[in-house]
N, CA, C and O of each residue as an XYZ file, in Angstrom:
352
protein
N       0.841     -1.175      0.000
C       0.000      0.000      0.000
C       0.887      1.238      0.000
O       1.839      1.323      0.775
N       0.585      2.172     -0.844
C       1.281      3.449     -0.905
C       0.460      4.464     -0.112
O      -0.583      4.915     -0.586
N       0.917      4.833      1.095
C       0.116      5.731      1.935
C      -0.234      7.060      1.256
O      -1.359      7.541      1.391
N       0.710      7.652      0.535
C       0.429      8.933     -0.105
C      -0.641      8.780     -1.179
O      -1.516      9.636     -1.313
N      -0.574      7.694     -1.944
C      -1.580      7.446     -2.973
C      -2.948      7.219     -2.321
O      -3.963      7.716     -2.809
N      -2.967      6.468     -1.223
C      -4.233      6.199     -0.525
C      -4.856      7.486      0.003
O      -6.060      7.695     -0.145
N      -4.053      8.346      0.614
C      -4.563      9.613      1.146
C      -5.096     10.471      0.007
O      -6.146     11.100      0.142
N      -4.384     10.500     -1.105
C      -4.835     11.268     -2.275
C      -6.175     10.746     -2.792
O      -7.058     11.533     -3.136
N      -6.327      9.428     -2.846
C      -7.575      8.824     -3.317
C      -8.732      9.111     -2.358
O      -9.857      9.347     -2.797
N      -8.460      9.093     -1.052
C      -9.508      9.384     -0.070
C      -9.936     10.847     -0.185
O     -11.128     11.151     -0.132
N      -8.966     11.754     -0.344
C      -9.302     13.177     -0.522
C     -10.163     13.369     -1.768
O     -11.127     14.134     -1.749
N      -9.817     12.680     -2.841
C     -10.598     12.765     -4.079
C     -12.012     12.256     -3.849
O     -12.972     12.872     -4.313
N     -12.156     11.141     -3.140
C     -13.471     10.586     -2.823
C     -14.296     11.589     -2.013
O     -15.453     11.846     -2.345
N     -13.716     12.150     -0.965
C     -14.440     13.086     -0.105
C     -14.876     14.321     -0.884
O     -16.003     14.788     -0.722
N     -13.992     14.855     -1.730
C     -14.322     16.042     -2.519
C     -15.420     15.741     -3.532
O     -16.374     16.507     -3.666
N     -15.286     14.628     -4.243
C     -16.294     14.247     -5.245
C     -17.646     13.980     -4.577
O     -18.689     14.334     -5.126
N     -17.632     13.368     -3.413
C     -18.875     13.087     -2.697
C     -19.565     14.375     -2.265
O     -20.783     14.501     -2.394
N     -18.791     15.336     -1.751
C     -19.369     16.614     -1.332
C     -19.931     17.378     -2.529
O     -20.995     17.990     -2.431
N     -19.228     17.345     -3.644
C     -19.692     18.006     -4.862
C     -20.991     17.366     -5.358
O     -21.928     18.064     -5.744
N     -21.035     16.032     -5.344
C     -22.238     15.322     -5.778
C     -23.413     15.646     -4.858
O     -24.525     15.883     -5.330
N     -23.171     15.659     -3.552
C     -24.240     15.959     -2.589
C     -24.804     17.355     -2.836
O     -26.018     17.553     -2.775
N     -23.930     18.325     -3.115
C     -24.379     19.695     -3.383
C     -25.216     19.783     -4.659
O     -26.052     20.676     -4.796
N     -24.990     18.853     -5.591
C     -25.741     18.825     -6.851
C     -26.959     17.906     -6.777
O     -27.597     17.641     -7.796
N     -27.285     17.420     -5.580
C     -28.447     16.553     -5.416
C     -28.204     15.110     -5.817
O     -29.153     14.359     -6.044
N     -26.938     14.716     -5.907
C     -26.590     13.329     -6.272
C     -26.064     12.609     -5.037
O     -25.911     13.207     -3.972
N     -25.791     11.320     -5.195
C     -25.332     10.519     -4.062
C     -24.070      9.742     -4.413
O     -23.745      9.546     -5.584
N     -23.373      9.312     -3.384
C     -22.214      8.436     -3.531
C     -22.699      7.008     -3.325
O     -23.424      6.726     -2.372
N     -22.300      6.113     -4.213
C     -22.734      4.727     -4.104
C     -21.546      3.801     -4.315
O     -20.527      4.195     -4.883
N     -21.688      2.591     -3.860
C     -20.674      1.571     -4.127
C     -21.364      0.235     -4.313
O     -22.521      0.047     -3.938
N     -20.622     -0.685     -4.902
C     -21.144     -2.032     -5.088
C     -20.237     -3.018     -4.372
O     -19.021     -2.837     -4.314
N     -20.846     -4.064     -3.828
C     -20.112     -5.135     -3.173
C     -20.198     -6.344     -4.101
O     -21.281     -6.858     -4.379
N     -19.042     -6.781     -4.570
C     -18.991     -7.864     -5.551
C     -18.406     -9.134     -4.940
O     -17.581     -9.089     -4.027
N     -18.853    -10.248     -5.465
C     -18.277    -11.548     -5.138
C     -17.882    -12.198     -6.458
O     -18.663    -12.161     -7.410
N     -16.701    -12.788     -6.543
C     -16.182    -13.302     -7.815
C     -17.112    -14.268     -8.549
O     -17.165    -14.240     -9.778
N     -17.827    -15.102     -7.848
C     -18.647    -16.121     -8.505
C     -20.094    -15.685     -8.747
O     -20.933    -16.504     -9.121
N     -20.387    -14.406     -8.535
C     -21.745    -13.908     -8.751
C     -21.758    -12.938     -9.931
O     -20.847    -12.124    -10.084
N     -22.789    -13.028    -10.760
C     -22.913    -12.098    -11.885
C     -23.540    -10.780    -11.442
O     -23.444     -9.785    -12.160
N     -24.176    -10.753    -10.283
C     -24.783     -9.542     -9.743
C     -23.942     -9.007     -8.585
O     -23.041     -9.686     -8.093
N     -24.245     -7.794     -8.163
C     -23.562     -7.170     -7.030
C     -24.599     -6.498     -6.143
O     -25.718     -6.231     -6.581
N     -24.231     -6.227     -4.909
C     -25.094     -5.536     -3.963
C     -24.758     -4.048     -4.022
O     -23.585     -3.679     -3.951
N     -25.769     -3.191     -4.149
C     -25.562     -1.757     -4.298
C     -26.017     -1.004     -3.051
O     -27.062     -1.298     -2.471
N     -25.202     -0.026     -2.658
C     -25.441      0.726     -1.438
C     -25.192      2.212     -1.709
O     -24.230      2.566     -2.391
N     -26.054      3.075     -1.180
C     -25.824      4.520     -1.200
C     -25.294      4.896      0.177
O     -25.850      4.492      1.199
N     -24.214      5.673      0.196
C     -23.579      6.032      1.465
C     -23.128      7.482      1.465
O     -22.958      8.094      0.410
N     -22.937      8.019      2.650
C     -22.366      9.350      2.814
C     -20.962      9.184      3.367
O     -20.740      8.427      4.313
N     -20.018      9.896      2.770
C     -18.623      9.804      3.185
C     -18.365     10.651      4.419
O     -19.093     11.601      4.706
N     -17.311     10.287      5.142
C     -16.861     11.096      6.261
C     -16.306     12.421      5.766
O     -16.286     12.686      4.564
N     -15.866     13.231      6.676
C     -15.345     14.549      6.307
C     -13.867     14.698      6.619
O     -13.206     15.570      6.054
N     -13.338     13.875      7.498
C     -11.940     13.962      7.894
C     -11.248     12.617      7.639
O     -11.850     11.553      7.789
N      -9.993     12.691      7.257
C      -9.213     11.465      7.074
C      -8.705     11.053      8.455
O      -8.027     11.834      9.122
N      -9.026      9.832      8.890
C      -8.647      9.416     10.235
C      -7.160      9.062     10.333
O      -6.516      8.720      9.341
N      -6.645      9.153     11.541
C      -5.278      8.704     11.788
C      -5.263      7.177     11.698
O      -6.169      6.523     12.215
N      -4.252      6.603     11.052
C      -4.205      5.145     10.925
C      -4.009      4.455     12.272
O      -3.452      5.028     13.208
N      -4.476      3.223     12.343
C      -4.195      2.399     13.513
C      -2.776      1.866     13.352
O      -2.398      1.374     12.289
N      -2.011      1.973     14.412
C      -0.610      1.571     14.339
C      -0.348      0.571     15.457
O      -0.564      0.863     16.633
N       0.119     -0.607     15.074
C       0.456     -1.633     16.046
C       1.914     -2.032     15.890
O       2.506     -1.859     14.824
N       2.480     -2.562     16.951
C       3.877     -2.987     16.907
C       4.043     -4.125     15.912
O       3.317     -5.117     15.969
N       4.990     -3.982     15.009
C       5.291     -4.984     13.982
C       4.089     -5.292     13.096
O       3.935     -6.422     12.632
N       3.243     -4.302     12.859
C       2.081     -4.476     11.996
C       2.023     -3.342     10.983
O       2.552     -2.256     11.217
N       1.383     -3.605      9.871
C       1.156     -2.553      8.881
C       0.116     -1.580      9.426
O      -0.841     -1.988     10.085
N       0.306     -0.315      9.154
C      -0.684      0.682      9.549
C      -1.933      0.482      8.696
O      -1.833      0.250      7.491
N      -3.094      0.569      9.312
C      -4.348      0.439      8.581
C      -5.197      1.678      8.817
O      -5.212      2.239      9.912
N      -5.904      2.095      7.771
C      -6.739      3.284      7.866
C      -8.153      2.921      7.432
O      -8.367      2.430      6.323
N      -9.095      3.163      8.299
C     -10.505      2.907      7.987
C     -11.208      4.235      7.771
O     -11.115      5.139      8.602
N     -11.912      4.348      6.651
C     -12.675      5.568      6.420
C     -14.132      5.329      6.803
O     -14.614      4.196      6.808
N     -14.813      6.412      7.119
C     -16.216      6.320      7.520
C     -17.122      6.410      6.306
O     -16.968      7.297      5.465
N     -18.054      5.498      6.223
C     -19.133      5.553      5.244
C     -20.427      5.302      6.007
O     -20.602      4.252      6.626
N     -21.319      6.264      5.958
C     -22.610      6.114      6.630
C     -23.597      5.590      5.600
O     -23.875      6.256      4.604
N     -24.123      4.401      5.840
C     -25.057      3.793      4.907
C     -26.364      4.572      4.944
O     -27.017      4.659      5.984
N     -26.740      5.136      3.803
C     -27.976      5.903      3.704
C     -29.117      5.038      3.200
O     -30.259      5.179      3.636
N     -28.795      4.134      2.269
C     -29.848      3.295      1.684
C     -29.229      2.064      1.040
O     -28.238      2.156      0.316
N     -29.816      0.931      1.309
C     -29.440     -0.304      0.637
C     -30.340     -0.450     -0.577
O     -31.559     -0.555     -0.438
N     -29.746     -0.457     -1.773
C     -30.531     -0.513     -3.008
C     -30.867     -1.944     -3.419
O     -31.900     -2.179     -4.045
N     -30.015     -2.892     -3.079
C     -30.303     -4.283     -3.398
C     -29.360     -4.893     -4.407
O     -28.317     -4.330     -4.739
N     -29.745     -6.040     -4.879
C     -28.950     -6.839     -5.810
C     -29.308     -6.470     -7.241
O     -30.484     -6.405     -7.600
N     -28.268     -6.224     -8.068
C     -28.476     -5.871     -9.472
C     -27.225     -6.255    -10.246
O     -26.247     -6.713     -9.655
N     -27.246     -6.074    -11.558
C     -26.102     -6.430    -12.400
C     -24.872     -5.617    -12.024
O     -24.962     -4.416    -11.770
N     -23.711     -6.290    -11.989
C     -22.458     -5.612    -11.688
C     -22.192     -4.504    -12.694
O     -22.556     -4.616    -13.865
N     -21.562     -3.442    -12.237
C     -21.090     -2.386    -13.122
C     -19.675     -2.764    -13.540
O     -18.814     -2.997    -12.692
N     -19.439     -2.823    -14.836
C     -18.109     -3.177    -15.339
C     -17.164     -1.996    -15.170
O     -17.570     -0.843    -15.320
N     -15.907     -2.281    -14.860
C     -14.899     -1.238    -14.683
C     -13.998     -1.192    -15.898
O     -13.627     -2.225    -16.456
N     -13.651      0.023    -16.302
C     -12.737      0.191    -17.427
C     -11.291      0.119    -16.935
O     -11.038      0.145    -15.731
N     -10.361      0.030    -17.858
C      -8.950     -0.048    -17.482
C      -8.463      1.255    -16.841
O      -7.444      1.251    -16.150
N      -9.169      2.365    -17.057
C      -8.779      3.647    -16.456
C      -9.317      3.796    -15.033
O      -9.007      4.776    -14.355
N     -10.118      2.832    -14.576
C     -10.621      2.864    -13.203
C     -12.035      3.368    -13.069
O     -12.609      3.271    -11.985
N     -12.623      3.903    -14.122
C     -14.006      4.386    -14.056
C     -14.981      3.331    -14.546
O     -14.582      2.236    -14.942
N     -16.236      3.663    -14.516
C     -17.242      2.721    -15.015
C     -17.339      2.839    -16.529
O     -17.021      3.875    -17.112
N     -17.784      1.760    -17.148
C     -17.949      1.769    -18.605
C     -19.398      1.956    -18.970
O     -19.737      1.990    -20.153
């Protein structure tokens, strides 16, 4: 894990989520399982601050971000990802 890249990605997520919320849109994610053709879809609100990582002796630092589940949308077809990282 590249900590600087992770922090940059979290900042991008938080900014995009706030921009979407201001425009009346929502942040969503899908939970996928390799052997399923469908995925579970969830609408969530992102946190506002990047938390300090948990640090343990002789362990990798881990950082958990806050996502407040606003609505569970259910099971539907997976969204395919492009090679650039966005949806197709």
